[in-house]
N, C-alpha and C positions, 0 to 999 in steps of 0.2 A: 267563373269556376270551370265551365265547360272548356273554355279556351286554355286554361291552365292544364286541364286533364289531357287535352289533345297535344299540347306541347310536351307533356311528360311522356305520353305514349310515343311521340316522334323521337324523343331523346332515347328512350329505351330501345326502340327499333334500330336507331343509328348505332348505338353502342354495341348491340348484339351483332349487327352486320359487320362492324369494324373488327370485333374479336374473331368472328368466324372467317373473315377475309385474311386477317394477318396471321392467324395460327398456322394454317397450312404452309404459308410462305416461310415462317420461322422454322418449322419442322423440316421442310424441304432443304432449306439452307444448311441446317445442321447435318443432314444426311449427305449432302453434296460435299461439304468440307471434310468430312471424316471418312469418306469412302476409300480414297487412296491410302489414307493413313492406316485404316483397319486392315486393308489388304497387305500393306507392307509389314504390319506387325505379325502377320501369320507366318512370315518367312523368318527362319532362324538358322544361323550358321554357327557350328561349334568347332573349336580348334584346341587340341590338347596334346599335340605331339611334343614329347619331351626328349631331350638328348643329355648324355653325360658330357658335361662341359669341362672335364678334367679336374685337377685339384690344384688350387692356387695358381691358375694360369690366366686369370682375368676373364674367366668364362669364355675363353676363346676357342676351346675344342668343341667338336660336334660329333660325338660318337653315339651310335645307336645303342640302346639299352640291351645288354646281353643277359643271358639266362642266369649268370652268376653275379649280376649286379643287384644291389639291395633295392633298387628302384624297379626291378623287373616285375611285371604283372599288375601294376597298380598306377593310378593317376592321381596327382595332387589336386587337380581341378582343370577348368577349361575356360577359355575366352568365349564369350557369347556375343554374336553380332546380330542386331535387329534393325529394322527401319529401312530395309531395302526391298525393291520390287523384283529384282532378279540378280543372279550372280553368274559370272563367266569365269572359266578356268578355276573352278572351285577346288580341284584336286592338285593345282599347281602350287608353287611356292610364293605366288602373288595373285590371289583371287581378286577379281574386279567386281565391285558392288555398284549397282545402279540405284540411286536414291530418288524417290518421287520429288519433283520440283517443289521447292519451298520447305522440304523436310530435312532431317539429319540422320546420319548413320550413328547408331549407338553401340558402344563397346563396353562390355562388363566382364567381370571375372567371378566365376562360381567356385568356391572352395569346397572340395568334396572329402577332405580329410580333417581329422583333429590333429593340428600341428604338434601337439604334445605326444601323440601316439599314432604315428603313421602306419597304415596297413597292419592293424593289430593282429597278433598271432592268436591261434586257437587257445593257447594256455593262458591268455590274458596278460602275459608279461609285456611290460613296456620295453620297446626296443628302439624303433626309429623315431626321430623327431626332427623338426626344423631348428637348426642351430643358429646362434647369433654370429653372423659373419662380421667379426670386429675389424678385420683388416682386408676386406674384399675390395675388388676393383673390376672394372669392365673395359676391356680393350676396344671393343667395337664402338661403344658409346663415349669413349674417352673419359671415363669416370675414374678419377684418381683414387688411390688407396685410402680407405677410411672405413668407417662403420657403415655396412650395408644392412645391418639389422637382420631381422628374420624375414627375409624376402624383400628384394628390391625390384620395383616396377619401373622400367625405363621406356621412354618413348622418343621418337625422332621423326621430324619432317624430312623425308628423303630428298625433297627438292630444295631444302634449306638445312643442310647438316648441322649448322650452328644452332638450330632450334631444337634443343633437347630438354625434356622434362623428366624429372625423376621423383619417385615416391620412395625415398630411402629410409623413411621413418617407420620401419617395421610394417610393411604393407600387409603381410600375412598375419602378423600378430594382432592386427586390428580387426580381423575377420573371425567369424565362427563357422564351424562346419555347417554346410548347407546354406550359407549366406552368399548372396549375389550382390556385388558392388558395381554400380555403373560409374565409370571414371572418365569416359571420353565421348564427346559429341563432335561429329565430323560433318562438315558440309561437303567437301570434296578434297582430293589430294592423295598423295602416296605417303604411307606411314609405316614405321617399323616399331613394333612393341616387343619387349622382352621381359620375362619374369625370371630373375636370377635368384636361386635359393640354395642353401647348403643343407644337406641331409646328414645327420650324425647317427651312428650306430651305437646305442648305449649299452649293448650287451654282446661284446665280442669275446667268445669263450674258446679256450683251448683246454680240453679236458675239464677239470674242476676249477680252473683258474680263469678269472675275468681280466682281460687286458684293458688298456685305455681305449676310450671310444675312438673310432676312426670316422672320417667325414668324406664327403664327396660333393662336388658342385654340379648343379643341374640347371637346365634352362628350357623354358618354353618361348620360342621365338616366332612371332607372328608378323608377317609382311603382307600388306594389302593396299589396294587402291580404291578410291571412291569417286564416282562421277554423279553430278546432278543430271537428271533426265531433262531433255529439251522441253521448253515451255514457252508459250507466247507471253506469259506474264513475267515481268522483271521484279526481282526482290531486292529491295534497297538494304543498305547497311543498317538502317533503323529497324527494319523488319527482323533481321537476324539478331540484333541486339535485344529487341523487345521479346521475341518469341523464345530464343534459346540462350540469351546472354553471351552471344559470340561477338567479340569486338570487331570493329570495322576492318582492321588490318589482318585479321585471322580467318582461318577456315575451320576452326575447331573451338571447343570449349572443354575445360577440364573440370572434373568433379561431377556431382550428381545434381545437375541443373534440371529443375522440373519444367516441363513444357506447358505453356498456357493453352487453355482450350479456346480455340478461335471461334467455336460456335457460341460461346458465352457472350462475346462482344456483339455478334449478330443479334442474339436474343435481346441483349440490353438495348441496342439501337431501335429495334422494332417496338419494344415495349415503351421506350421513351417517346417515339413518334405517336404511338397510340394514346399515351397520356396527354400529349400536347393537343391532339385533335379533340379528345374528350373534354379537355379543359376549355378549348375554344367554344365547343358546343354548349357547355354549361354556362359560360359567360354570356353567350348570345341569348340563350333562353332566359336567364335572369334579367338581362337588359331589356328584352321585349316585355317581360312580365311587369317590370318596374315602370316602363313607359305607359303601359295600359292602366 
């Protein structure tokens, strides 16, 4: 009986020692892996410069918004960039973002207006809204004439101009005011993003008479470059696929892909090792007790 009690005490002591030893290691590993990521998340870059792209010109013009323009004094929304440690040439037409090794640059769009009632007037009358561009086209991205819906989001890999993606299916119509949609995950490269949209004036008045609505094309064009910071660690294609859903041949991912928490896998491994060791100890204790 005494021998069994001693063995039980030894087992409890070893189990407690193992837990106390492994816990700090696990916590430290979590903090180390998330440090660079949390620092990168603190950095945010906004871009909302809009231009008048003409009318039925394939969004090819780039005129600054004048005081007599219906788009004067308000913004539809903004592109938001996160996941970078630093940015160079941030005020240029091609800011350069440096991304912590093993992480991605994330691009999203925040809609700041109700597309049914843009820049509402004080009297509450509905005037401006995002129109359905049924016969729109884009010269720069070589998008043929067709339905661009209520806002078309276009993207291009500058280093590979044939690589073009488009969200022509009513990009803005699928968003609500105040909603932010993440649509692009980038490892590195040079990219061009444009949001094309048509604004219609629903209340054009001359005296007491209302005329047919007039429209105008507008564009937010964002050009940027991303680089991975130097690191001694090499990241395989399998890593990018597993962590961010980015295919082997690409440097980007489309859509709102959620990032896995790398600290979870570390925690799982340490817990698994602890259980294995405890299992061995229990097996040895029971075997010795049986032999006696």
